[in-house]
C-alpha positions as CSV (number, residue, x, y, z in Angstrom):
1,M,-17.4,11.8,10.7
2,D,-14.9,11.4,13.6
3,P,-14.7,14.9,15.2
4,E,-10.9,14.9,15.0
5,F,-11.1,15.0,11.2
6,V,-13.9,17.5,10.6
7,D,-11.9,20.7,10.6
8,F,-9.1,19.1,8.7
9,L,-11.4,17.9,5.9
10,A,-13.1,21.4,5.7
11,T,-9.8,22.8,4.4
12,F,-8.5,19.7,2.5
13,P,-8.1,20.6,-1.2
14,P,-9.6,18.2,-3.7
15,L,-7.1,16.3,-5.7
16,N,-7.1,16.7,-9.5
17,F,-7.3,13.1,-10.8
18,A,-8.8,14.3,-14.0
19,D,-5.3,15.9,-14.9
20,P,-2.7,13.8,-13.1
21,A,0.3,15.7,-14.7
22,A,-1.1,19.1,-13.3
23,Q,-1.6,17.5,-9.8
24,R,1.9,16.1,-9.8
25,L,3.3,19.5,-10.7
26,A,1.2,21.1,-7.9
27,D,2.5,18.5,-5.5
28,A,6.1,19.1,-6.5
29,Q,5.8,22.8,-5.9
30,A,4.1,22.5,-2.6
31,P,6.2,22.9,0.6
32,R,7.2,19.6,2.2
33,P,7.8,18.8,5.8
34,E,11.5,18.0,6.5
35,S,12.0,14.3,7.0
36,Q,14.5,13.0,9.5
37,L,15.4,9.3,9.9
38,P,15.1,8.0,13.4
39,A,18.2,7.1,15.2
40,G,19.5,3.6,14.2
41,V,18.0,3.6,10.7
42,T,19.9,4.2,7.5
43,R,18.7,4.7,4.0
44,T,20.3,3.6,0.7
45,D,19.0,4.2,-2.8
46,E,19.2,1.5,-5.4
47,E,17.9,0.7,-8.9
48,I,16.6,-2.6,-10.1
49,T,16.4,-3.5,-13.8
50,G,12.9,-4.4,-14.6
51,V,10.8,-5.2,-17.7
52,D,12.4,-3.9,-21.0
53,G,15.4,-2.6,-19.1
54,H,13.4,0.0,-17.2
55,Q,15.3,1.0,-14.0
56,V,13.0,0.8,-10.9
57,P,14.2,3.0,-8.0
58,I,13.9,1.6,-4.5
59,A,14.7,3.2,-1.1
60,V,16.1,0.7,1.5
61,Y,15.5,1.5,5.1
62,R,17.6,-0.7,7.3
63,D,17.5,-0.9,11.1
64,E,21.0,-1.1,12.6
65,D,20.0,-4.1,14.7
66,V,18.4,-6.1,12.0
67,G,19.5,-9.7,12.3
68,P,20.4,-12.0,9.4
69,D,16.9,-13.4,9.4
70,G,15.2,-10.0,10.1
71,G,12.9,-10.2,7.0
72,I,11.9,-7.6,4.4
73,V,8.8,-5.5,4.1
74,V,8.1,-4.1,0.6
75,W,6.1,-0.9,0.8
76,I,4.0,0.3,-2.2
77,H,2.6,3.9,-1.9
78,G,-0.9,4.9,-3.0
79,G,-2.1,7.6,-5.3
80,G,-4.7,6.1,-7.6
81,F,-2.0,4.6,-9.9
82,V,-1.3,8.2,-11.1
83,L,0.1,10.1,-8.1
84,G,2.2,9.7,-5.1
85,D,5.7,10.0,-3.8
86,P,7.5,7.5,-1.5
87,E,9.5,10.4,-0.2
88,L,6.5,11.7,1.7
89,E,6.1,8.3,3.4
90,E,9.8,8.1,4.5
91,S,9.0,8.7,8.2
92,F,6.5,5.9,8.1
93,C,8.9,3.4,6.4
94,A,11.9,4.3,8.5
95,L,10.0,4.1,11.8
96,L,8.5,0.8,10.8
97,A,12.0,-0.5,10.1
98,R,13.1,0.6,13.5
99,K,10.1,-0.7,15.4
100,L,10.2,-4.1,13.8
101,S,14.0,-4.4,13.5
102,T,13.7,-5.2,9.8
103,V,14.4,-3.8,6.3
104,V,11.6,-1.8,4.6
105,V,11.9,-1.2,0.9
106,A,9.8,1.6,-0.8
107,V,9.3,1.1,-4.5
108,T,8.9,3.9,-7.0
109,Y,6.8,2.5,-9.8
110,R,5.7,4.1,-13.1
111,F,2.4,6.1,-13.2
112,A,-0.6,5.9,-15.5
113,P,-1.9,7.2,-17.8
114,E,1.6,7.7,-19.4
115,H,2.4,4.1,-18.3
116,P,-0.8,2.1,-18.0
117,Y,-1.2,-1.4,-16.7
118,P,0.9,-3.5,-16.4
119,A,3.8,-1.1,-16.1
120,G,3.3,-0.3,-12.4
121,L,2.7,-3.9,-11.5
122,D,5.7,-5.0,-13.5
123,D,7.9,-2.6,-11.5
124,C,6.6,-3.8,-8.2
125,Y,6.8,-7.5,-9.1
126,C,10.4,-7.1,-10.3
127,A,11.3,-5.3,-7.1
128,V,9.8,-8.2,-5.0
129,T,11.5,-10.8,-7.2
130,H,14.9,-9.0,-6.9
131,L,14.6,-8.7,-3.1
132,A,13.7,-12.3,-2.8
133,A,16.6,-13.5,-4.9
134,L,19.0,-11.6,-2.7
135,S,17.4,-12.6,0.5
136,G,20.3,-13.8,2.8
137,V,22.8,-12.1,0.5
138,R,22.4,-8.3,0.3
139,Y,19.2,-8.3,2.4
140,P,18.2,-10.3,5.4
141,S,16.5,-13.7,5.0
142,G,13.3,-14.4,6.9
143,P,9.7,-13.5,6.1
144,L,8.9,-11.4,3.0
145,I,5.9,-9.1,3.4
146,V,4.3,-7.1,0.6
147,A,2.3,-4.1,1.8
148,G,0.6,-1.1,0.4
149,A,-2.1,1.6,0.7
150,S,-5.0,2.4,-1.6
151,A,-3.7,1.8,-5.2
152,G,-0.5,0.5,-3.5
153,A,-2.6,-2.2,-1.9
154,A,-4.0,-3.1,-5.4
155,L,-0.5,-3.5,-6.6
156,A,0.6,-5.4,-3.5
157,A,-2.4,-7.8,-3.9
158,G,-1.7,-8.1,-7.6
159,V,2.0,-9.0,-6.9
160,V,0.8,-11.7,-4.5
161,L,-1.6,-13.3,-7.0
162,R,1.0,-13.1,-9.8
163,S,3.7,-14.7,-7.6
164,R,1.4,-17.6,-6.7
165,D,0.3,-18.3,-10.3
166,S,3.9,-18.0,-11.7
167,Q,5.7,-19.9,-9.0
168,G,7.4,-16.7,-8.1
169,P,8.9,-15.5,-4.8
170,G,7.4,-17.0,-1.6
171,I,5.5,-14.2,0.1
172,D,4.8,-14.6,3.8
173,G,2.2,-11.8,4.3
174,Q,0.1,-9.2,2.5
175,V,-0.9,-6.0,4.1
176,L,-3.6,-4.0,2.3
177,L,-4.6,-0.7,3.7
178,M,-7.9,0.8,2.4
179,P,-7.3,-1.2,-0.9
180,F,-8.4,0.2,-4.2
181,I,-8.9,-3.2,-5.8
182,D,-12.3,-3.3,-7.7
183,A,-12.3,-1.8,-11.2
184,T,-15.9,-2.9,-11.7
185,L,-16.9,-0.3,-9.1
186,S,-19.7,-2.7,-8.1
187,Q,-19.6,-2.6,-4.2
188,P,-22.4,-0.8,-2.4
189,S,-20.1,1.9,-0.8
190,I,-19.2,3.2,-4.2
191,R,-22.8,4.4,-4.4
192,T,-23.7,5.0,-0.8
193,L,-20.5,7.0,-0.1
194,A,-20.2,8.4,-3.7
195,E,-19.2,11.8,-2.4
196,A,-16.9,10.7,0.3
197,P,-14.2,13.2,1.3
198,V,-10.5,12.8,0.0
199,F,-11.3,10.2,-2.6
200,D,-14.8,9.8,-4.1
201,S,-16.5,7.5,-6.7
202,R,-15.7,9.9,-9.5
203,D,-12.0,9.9,-8.6
204,A,-12.2,6.1,-8.5
205,R,-13.6,5.9,-12.0
206,L,-11.1,8.4,-13.4
207,C,-8.1,6.5,-11.9
208,W,-9.3,3.1,-13.2
209,N,-9.7,4.6,-16.7
210,H,-6.2,6.2,-16.5
211,Y,-4.7,2.8,-15.4
212,L,-6.6,0.3,-17.5
213,G,-8.0,2.3,-20.4
214,P,-10.1,-0.1,-22.5
215,L,-9.3,-2.9,-20.1
216,A,-11.5,-1.3,-17.5
217,A,-14.6,-2.9,-19.0
218,D,-13.2,-6.3,-18.3
219,P,-10.4,-5.8,-15.9
220,P,-7.5,-8.3,-15.4
221,E,-7.3,-9.9,-12.0
222,Y,-3.7,-8.8,-11.4
223,A,-4.9,-5.2,-12.0
224,S,-8.1,-5.5,-10.1
225,P,-7.7,-8.3,-7.6
226,A,-11.3,-8.2,-6.5
227,V,-12.2,-9.9,-9.7
228,A,-9.9,-12.8,-9.2
229,A,-11.9,-16.1,-9.0
230,D,-9.4,-18.1,-7.1
231,L,-8.0,-16.7,-3.8
232,T,-6.7,-19.9,-2.4
233,D,-3.1,-20.6,-1.4
234,L,-2.3,-16.9,-0.7
235,P,-0.3,-15.7,2.2
236,P,-2.0,-14.4,5.4
237,A,-3.6,-11.0,5.1
238,Y,-4.1,-7.9,7.2
239,I,-6.7,-5.6,5.7
240,L,-7.7,-2.1,6.9
241,A,-11.0,-0.4,5.9
242,A,-12.2,3.1,6.7
243,G,-15.8,3.7,7.6
244,E,-16.4,6.9,5.5
245,D,-14.5,5.7,2.4
246,C,-16.2,4.9,-0.9
247,L,-13.8,1.9,-1.1
248,R,-14.9,0.5,2.2
249,D,-16.9,-2.4,1.0
250,E,-14.4,-3.7,-1.5
251,A,-11.9,-4.0,1.4
252,I,-14.5,-5.9,3.5
253,D,-15.6,-8.2,0.6
254,Y,-12.0,-9.1,-0.3
255,A,-11.2,-9.9,3.3
256,L,-14.2,-12.2,3.6
257,R,-13.4,-13.9,0.4
258,L,-9.9,-14.5,1.4
259,Q,-11.1,-16.0,4.7
260,D,-13.6,-18.2,2.9
261,S,-10.8,-19.4,0.7
262,G,-8.8,-20.6,3.7
263,V,-6.5,-17.6,3.9
264,P,-5.8,-16.4,7.5
265,T,-7.2,-12.9,7.3
266,E,-7.4,-10.1,9.9
267,L,-9.9,-7.3,9.0
268,H,-10.1,-3.9,10.8
269,L,-12.9,-1.6,10.0
270,V,-12.3,1.8,11.6
271,P,-15.7,3.7,11.8
272,S,-16.2,7.4,10.9
273,V,-12.9,8.1,9.2
274,P,-12.1,9.0,5.6
275,H,-9.8,7.3,3.0
276,G,-6.2,7.6,3.9
277,F,-7.1,8.8,7.5
278,N,-3.9,7.4,9.1
279,G,-1.6,9.3,6.8
280,L,-3.7,12.5,6.7
281,L,-3.8,13.0,10.5
282,P,-1.3,10.5,12.0
283,G,-1.8,12.0,15.4
284,A,-5.5,11.5,15.6
285,T,-6.7,8.9,18.1
286,A,-8.1,6.6,15.3
287,S,-4.8,6.8,13.4
288,R,-2.7,6.0,16.4
289,R,-4.9,3.0,17.2
290,A,-4.7,1.8,13.6
291,R,-0.9,2.2,13.5
292,H,-0.6,0.2,16.7
293,N,-2.7,-2.6,15.3
294,L,-0.8,-2.6,12.0
295,E,2.6,-2.7,13.8
296,E,1.5,-5.6,15.9
297,A,0.1,-7.5,12.9
298,M,3.2,-7.0,10.9
299,G,5.3,-7.9,13.8
300,A,3.4,-11.3,14.1
301,M,4.1,-11.9,10.3
302,L,7.8,-11.2,10.9
303,G,7.8,-13.4,14.0
304,R,8.7,-10.7,16.6
305,T,7.2,-8.2,18.9
306,V,7.1,-4.5,18.2
307,R,10.2,-2.8,19.6
308,V,8.8,0.4,21.0
309,A,6.0,0.3,23.5
310,N,4.9,3.9,22.9
311,H,3.4,4.0,19.4
312,A,2.8,7.8,19.1
313,R,5.0,9.8,16.8
């Protein structure tokens, strides 16, 4: 393990994926760091009408200097399909909007097991469809990128596959950070790193069962993109894998399959760090390097350079 993470992980409390409702309550009662938007970024809260009239909340972070073709980044948070809060990632989304002179939209999707597949995917897909339809009207035109971390990366990859198959919105890039995309749990790292810190193989199995229920035995490809047989004609991808993560090998395998399918794919494997490392310790050397690479890659997808030379927060 990277020495910068050892002490932190020694005191990191295990997450209760067996009882998501109890974990959500504990998260809600825990003290939260105060979030402050960087100068030049505004936030507006909106709701989108999704499937069966469900209202999908989105938070829109807009840089004051975004041009009419500044593009849109859709951000989907992680949490094993059962946990998570986009409010905790506000600093990340707002700073990304500022550095890339763009609009970043964070989606609040429904959680399993109360709302199993495809509820979360429907919410995210409806958000992307809404944003694409109003590109050049309420939101800037330009590239549309779908990005997410962990389960959020699975939802992002599912949105991309569904959009291709249904002739939906044109998506110009997909960003998958430590993706949780293989419900078959068949990659070697699920076994070799079964007791990995932060998120282990038991957690993975619990979360897939919450999200898919009986479908976990034969998972749909939009839920578990790793089982998709056809990965052609998908947008360019940026994929990040963590070396001490039980999900490591599914990220690597998906990247290689995308590349073999003719999809321009950039894969970064950061050694000796746990799942979610960049959010757990954003000031660590590995996290700062990963964030720098991510911002440069997303800037390339948007067709611009990163605005701020100093990438440390």
